[in-house]
Each structure stands twice: as C-alpha cells, then as structure tokens.
C-alpha positions as CSV (number, residue, x, y, z in Angstrom):
1,H,180.5,156.0,-39.6
2,S,180.4,153.6,-42.5
3,F,183.2,151.7,-44.3
4,P,183.4,152.1,-48.1
5,T,182.9,148.5,-49.0
6,R,181.6,148.9,-52.6
7,R,183.4,149.7,-55.7
8,S,183.0,153.2,-57.1
9,S,181.2,152.0,-60.1
10,D,178.6,150.2,-58.0
11,L,178.0,153.2,-55.8
12,V,177.7,155.5,-58.8
13,D,175.2,153.1,-60.5
14,S,173.2,153.0,-57.2
15,L,173.2,156.8,-57.0
16,L,172.0,157.1,-60.6
17,L,169.1,154.7,-60.0
18,T,168.1,156.5,-56.9
19,H,168.3,159.8,-58.7
20,A,166.1,158.5,-61.5
21,H,163.5,157.2,-59.0
22,I,163.3,160.5,-57.1
23,D,163.1,162.4,-60.4
24,H,160.3,160.3,-61.7
25,S,158.4,160.8,-58.5
26,G,158.3,164.5,-59.2
27,R,160.8,165.5,-56.5
28,I,164.3,167.1,-56.7
29,P,167.2,164.8,-55.8
30,L,169.6,166.4,-53.2
31,L,173.1,164.9,-52.8
32,V,174.9,166.1,-49.7
33,G,178.3,165.1,-48.4
34,G,182.0,165.6,-48.7
35,T,183.0,162.6,-50.8
36,M,183.9,164.6,-53.8
37,L,185.5,161.8,-55.8
38,Y,182.2,160.0,-55.9
39,F,180.4,163.3,-56.8
40,K,182.9,164.0,-59.6
41,A,182.4,160.4,-60.9
42,L,178.6,160.9,-60.8
43,L,178.8,164.2,-62.7
44,E,181.4,163.2,-65.3
45,G,181.2,159.4,-65.5
46,L,183.7,156.8,-64.6
47,S,186.7,155.7,-66.6
48,P,186.5,152.1,-67.8
49,L,188.9,150.7,-65.3
50,P,189.0,146.9,-64.7
51,S,187.6,145.4,-61.5
52,A,190.1,144.3,-58.8
53,D,191.8,140.9,-59.2
54,P,192.6,139.4,-55.8
55,A,195.3,137.1,-57.3
56,I,197.1,139.8,-59.2
57,R,196.9,142.1,-56.1
58,A,198.3,139.4,-53.9
59,G,201.1,138.9,-56.3
60,I,201.9,142.7,-56.2
61,E,201.9,142.7,-52.5
62,E,204.2,139.7,-52.3
63,E,206.6,141.5,-54.6
64,A,206.4,144.5,-52.4
65,A,207.2,142.5,-49.3
66,R,210.2,140.9,-51.1
67,L,211.5,143.9,-53.1
68,G,210.1,146.9,-51.4
69,W,207.5,149.4,-52.6
70,Q,210.3,151.6,-54.1
71,A,211.1,148.9,-56.6
72,L,207.5,148.6,-57.6
73,H,207.3,152.4,-57.9
74,D,210.3,152.3,-60.2
75,E,208.4,149.8,-62.4
76,L,205.4,152.1,-62.5
77,V,207.6,155.0,-63.5
78,R,208.9,153.0,-66.5
79,I,205.4,151.9,-67.7
80,D,203.4,155.0,-66.8
81,P,205.5,158.1,-66.1
82,V,202.5,160.3,-65.5
83,A,201.0,158.1,-62.8
84,G,204.5,157.4,-61.4
85,A,205.0,161.2,-60.9
86,R,201.6,161.6,-59.3
87,I,201.7,158.5,-56.9
88,H,204.2,158.6,-54.1
89,P,206.3,155.5,-53.3
90,N,204.9,155.6,-49.8
91,D,201.3,155.3,-51.1
92,P,200.9,151.5,-51.5
93,Q,197.2,151.5,-52.1
94,R,197.3,153.7,-55.2
95,L,200.6,152.2,-56.3
96,C,199.2,148.7,-56.1
97,R,196.1,149.7,-58.0
98,A,198.0,151.4,-60.8
99,L,200.2,148.3,-61.3
100,E,197.1,146.0,-61.0
101,V,195.3,147.9,-63.8
102,Y,198.2,147.6,-66.1
103,R,198.7,143.9,-65.4
104,I,195.0,143.1,-65.9
105,S,194.4,145.2,-69.0
106,G,197.8,145.8,-70.6
107,K,197.0,149.5,-70.6
108,T,198.3,152.1,-68.2
109,L,196.1,153.9,-65.6
110,T,196.8,157.2,-67.5
111,E,195.6,155.8,-70.8
112,L,192.3,154.4,-69.2
113,T,191.5,157.5,-67.2
114,Q,191.6,159.7,-70.3
115,V,188.4,157.9,-71.4
116,Q,185.4,159.1,-69.6
117,G,182.1,157.2,-69.2
118,E,178.6,158.6,-69.4
119,G,178.0,161.5,-67.1
120,L,174.9,162.5,-65.1
121,P,172.1,163.2,-67.7
122,Y,170.5,166.0,-65.5
123,R,171.1,169.6,-64.8
124,A,173.1,169.9,-61.6
125,L,173.2,172.9,-59.3
126,Q,176.3,172.7,-57.1
127,F,176.8,174.5,-53.8
128,A,179.7,174.5,-51.3
129,I,179.0,175.8,-47.8
130,A,181.7,176.7,-45.3
131,P,182.5,179.3,-42.7
132,R,184.4,182.3,-44.1
133,D,186.6,182.4,-40.9
134,R,189.0,179.5,-40.8
135,A,189.1,179.8,-37.0
136,V,185.4,179.0,-36.9
137,L,185.9,176.0,-39.1
138,H,188.6,174.7,-36.8
139,Q,186.4,175.2,-33.8
140,R,183.5,173.3,-35.4
141,I,185.9,170.4,-36.4
142,E,187.0,170.1,-32.8
143,Q,183.4,170.2,-31.5
144,R,182.4,167.5,-34.1
145,F,185.3,165.2,-33.1
146,D,184.4,165.6,-29.4
147,K,180.8,164.8,-30.2
148,M,181.9,161.6,-32.0
149,L,183.9,160.6,-28.9
150,G,180.9,161.3,-26.7
151,S,178.6,159.3,-29.0
152,G,180.4,156.0,-28.6
153,F,183.1,156.2,-31.3
154,E,185.6,154.5,-29.1
155,Q,183.2,151.5,-28.6
156,E,182.5,151.3,-32.3
157,V,186.2,151.1,-33.2
158,R,187.0,148.8,-30.3
159,A,184.5,146.3,-31.6
160,L,186.3,146.4,-35.0
161,Y,189.7,146.2,-33.3
162,E,188.7,143.1,-31.3
163,R,187.5,141.2,-34.3
164,G,191.0,140.2,-35.0
165,D,190.8,140.1,-38.8
166,L,191.4,143.8,-39.5
167,T,194.7,145.6,-39.7
168,P,195.8,149.3,-39.7
169,D,197.0,148.8,-43.3
170,L,193.4,148.6,-44.6
171,P,192.0,151.7,-46.3
172,S,189.0,151.7,-44.0
173,I,191.2,151.7,-40.9
174,R,193.4,154.5,-42.3
175,C,190.4,156.8,-42.5
176,V,190.6,160.0,-40.5
177,G,189.5,159.3,-36.9
178,Y,189.6,155.5,-37.2
179,R,193.4,155.5,-37.6
180,Q,193.9,157.7,-34.5
181,M,191.5,155.7,-32.4
182,W,193.1,152.4,-33.6
183,D,196.5,153.6,-32.5
184,Y,195.0,154.5,-29.0
185,L,193.5,151.0,-28.7
186,A,196.8,149.5,-29.7
187,G,198.5,151.3,-26.8
188,E,200.6,153.4,-29.1
189,V,199.3,156.8,-27.9
190,E,197.5,158.2,-24.9
191,Y,193.8,159.2,-25.1
192,D,194.5,163.0,-25.2
193,E,197.1,162.5,-27.9
194,M,194.6,160.4,-29.9
195,R,192.0,163.2,-29.7
196,Y,194.6,165.8,-30.7
197,R,195.8,163.8,-33.7
198,G,192.2,163.1,-34.8
199,I,191.4,166.8,-34.7
200,V,194.6,167.8,-36.6
201,A,194.0,165.1,-39.2
202,T,190.4,166.3,-39.7
203,R,191.7,169.8,-40.2
204,Q,194.1,168.7,-42.8
205,L,191.4,166.8,-44.6
206,A,189.2,169.9,-44.6
207,K,192.0,172.0,-46.0
208,R,192.5,169.5,-48.9
209,Q,188.7,169.6,-49.6
210,M,188.6,173.4,-49.5
211,T,191.6,173.6,-51.9
212,W,189.9,171.1,-54.3
213,L,186.5,173.0,-54.1
214,R,188.2,176.3,-54.9
215,G,189.1,174.9,-58.3
216,W,185.7,173.2,-58.8
217,P,183.8,174.5,-61.9
218,D,180.3,175.8,-61.6
219,V,180.1,175.8,-57.8
220,T,178.3,178.5,-55.8
221,W,179.8,179.3,-52.4
222,L,177.5,179.9,-49.4
223,E,178.5,181.2,-45.9
224,S,177.6,179.0,-43.0
225,G,174.7,180.5,-41.0
226,E,174.2,183.4,-43.4
227,S,170.6,184.5,-43.7
228,G,170.9,185.2,-47.4
229,N,171.8,181.6,-48.4
230,L,168.3,180.6,-49.4
231,A,167.9,183.6,-51.7
232,R,171.3,182.8,-53.4
233,V,170.2,179.2,-53.9
234,V,166.9,180.3,-55.5
235,A,168.6,182.8,-57.7
236,Q,171.1,180.2,-58.9
237,A,168.4,177.7,-59.7
238,G,166.5,180.2,-61.9
239,P,163.8,178.9,-64.2
240,A,163.5,175.0,-64.4
C-alpha cells in the first residue's frame, strides 16, 4: 500500500524513462495495474497544467472555510461551465484544483485539458483481465480485503493515524481501505462494520473501473483463469 506522493507528470516521466531503459536492453516493458488515469496519461500525454501553488491553494481553502464550497463551485460554474458541470460541489479536491489552475494561469481547466502533450512513442498492446461472473469478482474482492487485514493493514494505518499530522481530508487517507480503517481507529465504527464498508467501497471502485474499461479503445478482454488467454495475447501481438 503506497501513497501517491508525486505529481502525475513526474510519475509519467519516470515511467517513460523506465520504458526506454527496458526497451534499449532488448526486453518488452510490461505495465500492470489498475491506475488507469496514469496509464491514459502515459499513452496520450499530459495536458500542460500548472504545478500546484501552496499559497493559492491555501487561499482557496480559506475562502471555502469562510464562504462554503458551494460558493466556490458557483464561481467555477461562472468561469468554466464545463468543469463546473462535471465537478460536484461536494468534491473539494477537484474543485480546489480547477480554481487553482485558473488563478495561476488565467486559463480554465477545460481550455488547458484540450491541449494534449506528447504521447507514448511505442506500439502498445492493451489487455484487461477480469472474471466474467460478477459474483466471482465480488468473492475475490472480499478475499483480497481479508488478506490485507491478515497481513498487517491495521498496524500500517495505525502507524499513520498515530503520527498526528494526517487528517481524513487528505486524498491519501480517503483512498479505499484507508478511509474505512481510519474511521475504525477513530472509534466511529466497529471492526466488522469497517470490514464491510471496505469491501463495499472496493466493489464500487471495481465497478467504476469496469465501466471505464468497457469504453476503452483498443483493449482486448481476457477471462480470469481461462486456459486460452496466452494464445489470445500472442494472436493480438502479431508480427513485431
């Protein structure tokens, strides 16, 4: 379990350098994971968004504390109706970022995201693997969460909780699993309720990922555990 501490552009640059190193050594890079936003950025390139400005962000958060996030959302709707329609007033992280981008650059988030950076300069074969039966997926999600609990997840989050400088408002603490365990450590829910909520939240995340993947271009679906998967991968790769 790792916290996303680096900016997207830093991570994508690191992935590109690693990709080039593996390629130059005569091997085939294999990127595995569920962080599809990073994968999309790697394939298509990042929009030229400004880096975060702590002073501007602090000013936005002060305004939110004084006026409420709804007032700041109304401001976003006035300056960037497209982003305002997409970002919910109860999503302070994205709302803050959209206003921050505008106050730094003088351009809206919608304007800047229409400009794409340089994409991955390699041929990419894309595969999604999942059980065909949703009940099987739910069973495996439950097993995985229980395995996390049995492998010291509570102790990991407790160490973070006891540091004293982290809060449940941070994006890292709002991650699936961390948020539910944090609530348990804070005495807001019982252990069994924490486990139940963690499993449900993971199922909801998986559902969003599956929905996104179904609209993903050029992806080949594989059935978990199916004996013919390797043949499908080889057929999709074709000649180099």
